[in-house]
TORPA-4810 file (N, C-alpha, C, O; in nm, 3 decimals):
<nodes>
NODE_1_0.422_-0.273_0.555_0.306_-0.360_0.490_0.363_-0.422_0.360_0.354_-0.538_0.319_M
NODE_2_0.440_-0.285_0.294_0.505_-0.400_0.165_0.613_-0.489_0.219_0.630_-0.600_0.169_F
NODE_3_0.706_-0.434_0.347_0.841_-0.544_0.359_0.786_-0.617_0.351_0.818_-0.690_0.257_K
NODE_4_0.670_-0.660_0.429_0.602_-0.826_0.480_0.541_-0.898_0.323_0.533_-1.016_0.288_Y
NODE_5_0.514_-0.800_0.267_0.509_-0.848_0.099_0.579_-0.933_0.041_0.554_-1.047_0.003_A
NODE_6_0.714_-0.840_0.037_0.805_-0.839_-0.008_0.903_-0.974_0.084_0.975_-1.051_0.020_V
NODE_7_0.891_-0.981_0.215_0.947_-1.103_0.271_0.889_-1.237_0.247_0.947_-1.346_0.242_I
NODE_8_0.711_-1.196_0.229_0.611_-1.339_0.206_0.684_-1.399_0.039_0.687_-1.520_0.013_F
NODE_9_0.728_-1.313_-0.041_0.775_-1.312_-0.163_0.836_-1.438_-0.182_0.808_-1.546_-0.234_L
NODE_10_0.953_-1.375_-0.107_1.145_-1.470_-0.077_1.058_-1.604_-0.065_1.045_-1.689_-0.152_I
NODE_11_1.001_-1.602_0.067_0.978_-1.719_0.149_0.941_-1.790_0.011_1.013_-1.868_-0.051_I
NODE_12_0.824_-1.749_-0.021_0.757_-1.825_-0.101_0.844_-1.909_-0.249_0.827_-2.020_-0.298_S
NODE_13_0.948_-1.787_-0.289_1.019_-1.864_-0.398_1.145_-1.946_-0.327_1.208_-2.033_-0.386_L
NODE_14_1.160_-1.923_-0.249_1.261_-2.003_-0.173_1.231_-2.182_-0.133_1.292_-2.289_-0.138_V
NODE_15_1.107_-2.133_-0.095_1.019_-2.285_-0.084_0.922_-2.327_-0.222_0.862_-2.434_-0.212_A
NODE_16_0.912_-2.284_-0.292_0.881_-2.341_-0.404_1.029_-2.435_-0.493_1.018_-2.541_-0.554_G
NODE_17_1.184_-2.336_-0.470_1.265_-2.423_-0.508_1.310_-2.537_-0.451_1.372_-2.631_-0.499_A
NODE_18_1.256_-2.510_-0.306_1.270_-2.638_-0.216_1.213_-2.731_-0.297_1.273_-2.812_-0.367_V
NODE_19_1.107_-2.719_-0.286_1.031_-2.845_-0.308_0.878_-2.805_-0.219_0.768_-2.820_-0.272_G
NODE_20_0.892_-2.759_-0.095_0.785_-2.746_-0.030_0.617_-2.623_-0.099_0.564_-2.517_-0.064_F
NODE_21_0.594_-2.737_-0.217_0.463_-2.700_-0.248_0.361_-2.551_-0.151_0.353_-2.429_-0.161_T
NODE_22_0.305_-2.655_-0.071_0.242_-2.623_0.040_0.216_-2.449_0.061_0.138_-2.358_0.033_N
NODE_23_0.396_-2.491_0.161_0.456_-2.350_0.232_0.469_-2.251_0.094_0.422_-2.137_0.103_V
NODE_24_0.528_-2.292_-0.028_0.537_-2.165_-0.148_0.352_-2.122_-0.141_0.314_-2.010_-0.108_S
NODE_25_0.262_-2.231_-0.178_0.143_-2.161_-0.206_0.059_-2.054_-0.116_-0.022_-1.966_-0.143_T
NODE_26_0.131_-2.117_0.032_0.073_-2.034_0.119_0.142_-1.844_0.136_0.103_-1.729_0.157_I
NODE_27_0.261_-1.924_0.107_0.298_-1.757_0.156_0.259_-1.671_-0.001_0.261_-1.548_0.002_A
NODE_28_0.232_-1.729_-0.110_0.223_-1.715_-0.249_0.090_-1.573_-0.181_0.099_-1.450_-0.176_R
NODE_29_-0.003_-1.655_-0.147_-0.135_-1.581_-0.105_-0.112_-1.451_-0.021_-0.163_-1.341_-0.043_R
NODE_30_-0.019_-1.487_0.086_-0.054_-1.385_0.161_0.037_-1.295_0.135_0.010_-1.182_0.175_I
NODE_31_0.158_-1.313_0.068_0.227_-1.195_-0.019_0.119_-1.139_-0.114_0.140_-1.021_-0.141_S
NODE_32_0.041_-1.177_-0.156_0.002_-1.102_-0.300_-0.141_-1.058_-0.202_-0.202_-0.963_-0.251_F
NODE_33_-0.208_-1.120_-0.058_-0.271_-0.978_-0.002_-0.238_-0.880_0.102_-0.324_-0.819_0.165_I
NODE_34_-0.079_-0.863_0.125_-0.036_-0.796_0.223_-0.003_-0.645_0.065_-0.019_-0.524_0.081_L
NODE_35_0.050_-0.728_-0.087_0.099_-0.662_-0.152_-0.012_-0.545_-0.201_0.015_-0.426_-0.216_F
NODE_36_-0.188_-0.629_-0.227_-0.280_-0.567_-0.195_-0.326_-0.467_-0.137_-0.378_-0.368_-0.188_G
NODE_37_-0.302_-0.497_-0.004_-0.351_-0.420_0.096_-0.299_-0.324_0.125_-0.343_-0.248_0.212_L
NODE_38_-0.164_-0.299_0.042_-0.062_-0.207_0.050_-0.075_-0.091_-0.055_-0.044_0.024_-0.022_F
NODE_39_-0.137_-0.130_-0.223_-0.177_-0.084_-0.311_-0.300_0.018_-0.283_-0.320_0.127_-0.338_L
NODE_40_-0.377_-0.046_-0.184_-0.515_-0.001_-0.166_-0.455_0.132_-0.123_-0.445_0.244_-0.172_L
NODE_41_-0.420_0.071_-0.009_-0.416_0.232_0.102_-0.277_0.283_0.071_-0.256_0.355_0.168_V
NODE_42_-0.132_0.291_-0.035_-0.124_0.390_-0.115_-0.202_0.472_-0.202_-0.191_0.594_-0.192_F
NODE_43_-0.287_0.419_-0.294_-0.372_0.510_-0.326_-0.495_0.642_-0.251_-0.527_0.753_-0.293_L
NODE_44_-0.545_0.546_-0.098_-0.623_0.646_-0.073_-0.539_0.744_-0.023_-0.588_0.857_-0.030_V
NODE_45_-0.413_0.735_0.033_-0.389_0.826_0.112_-0.289_0.939_-0.070_-0.245_1.052_-0.052_L
NODE_46_-0.280_0.881_-0.190_-0.237_0.936_-0.274_-0.392_1.033_-0.292_-0.360_1.132_-0.358_I
NODE_47_-0.532_1.038_-0.260_-0.623_1.079_-0.287_-0.642_1.159_-0.177_-0.660_1.268_-0.230_G
NODE_48_-0.651_1.177_-0.054_-0.606_1.211_0.052_-0.488_1.348_0.028_-0.480_1.438_0.111_F
NODE_49_-0.426_1.347_-0.062_-0.319_1.451_-0.051_-0.351_1.521_-0.187_-0.335_1.636_-0.228_A
NODE_50_-0.391_1.432_-0.227_-0.514_1.566_-0.341_-0.563_1.621_-0.351_-0.551_1.712_-0.434_Y
NODE_51_-0.690_1.599_-0.243_-0.787_1.674_-0.169_-0.709_1.752_-0.056_-0.766_1.846_-0.001_L
NODE_52_-0.600_1.722_-0.025_-0.558_1.858_0.062_-0.489_1.945_0.005_-0.488_2.053_0.064_A
NODE_53_-0.434_1.939_-0.083_-0.385_2.005_-0.184_-0.463_2.074_-0.260_-0.400_2.167_-0.311_G
NODE_54_-0.616_2.072_-0.305_-0.724_2.153_-0.335_-0.732_2.243_-0.187_-0.673_2.350_-0.169_R
NODE_55_-0.807_2.183_-0.102_-0.830_2.279_-0.003_-0.772_2.360_0.050_-0.841_2.438_0.115_A
NODE_56_-0.599_2.384_0.050_-0.551_2.449_0.031_-0.519_2.559_-0.020_-0.503_2.673_0.023_I
NODE_57_-0.510_2.500_-0.139_-0.553_2.621_-0.271_-0.659_2.689_-0.240_-0.662_2.811_-0.261_E
NODE_58_-0.739_2.639_-0.199_-0.933_2.720_-0.261_-0.906_2.790_-0.077_-0.996_2.865_-0.037_A
NODE_59_-0.859_2.778_-0.038_-0.884_2.857_0.166_-0.772_2.954_0.117_-0.797_3.070_0.150_S
NODE_60_-0.599_2.933_0.014_-0.573_3.051_0.031_-0.666_3.167_-0.092_-0.611_3.274_-0.117_A
NODE_61_-0.772_3.141_-0.145_-0.857_3.224_-0.268_-0.970_3.299_-0.171_-1.039_3.395_-0.205_L
NODE_62_-0.972_3.238_-0.053_-1.072_3.304_0.050_-1.013_3.434_0.121_-0.904_3.410_0.172_V
NODE_63_-1.051_3.552_0.135_-1.007_3.656_0.181_-1.096_3.615_0.369_-1.199_3.558_0.404_T
NODE_64_-0.958_3.699_0.455_-0.996_3.640_0.567_-1.087_3.778_0.619_-1.062_3.898_0.608_P
NODE_65_-1.187_3.715_0.670_-1.321_3.808_0.768_-1.203_3.861_0.823_-1.122_3.877_0.732_L
NODE_66_-1.151_3.900_0.949_-1.074_3.880_1.097_-0.979_3.982_1.052_-0.871_3.928_1.033_V
NODE_67_-0.974_4.114_1.027_-0.864_4.190_1.014_-0.760_4.220_1.099_-0.669_4.294_1.062_A
</nodes>
C-alpha cells in the first residue's frame, strides 16, 4: 500500500511539472488516501503487537495447572 502511495505521489509530481493539473490533483488525492490507510493499518498492527506482547508476559506469570 505504501509502495502505491509513493508511486501516485511521483505521478502527481511529474504530471504537475508537465502541466497536467487535473491528473496531478487526482493522483495526489489517491496518494494521500493510500498513505492514510497505510498509516492506520500500521498503527493498528503496532497496537496488536503491544497487546500480544502483554498477553505473552502475563501468560508467563501464570503457573500451569497440568503438571
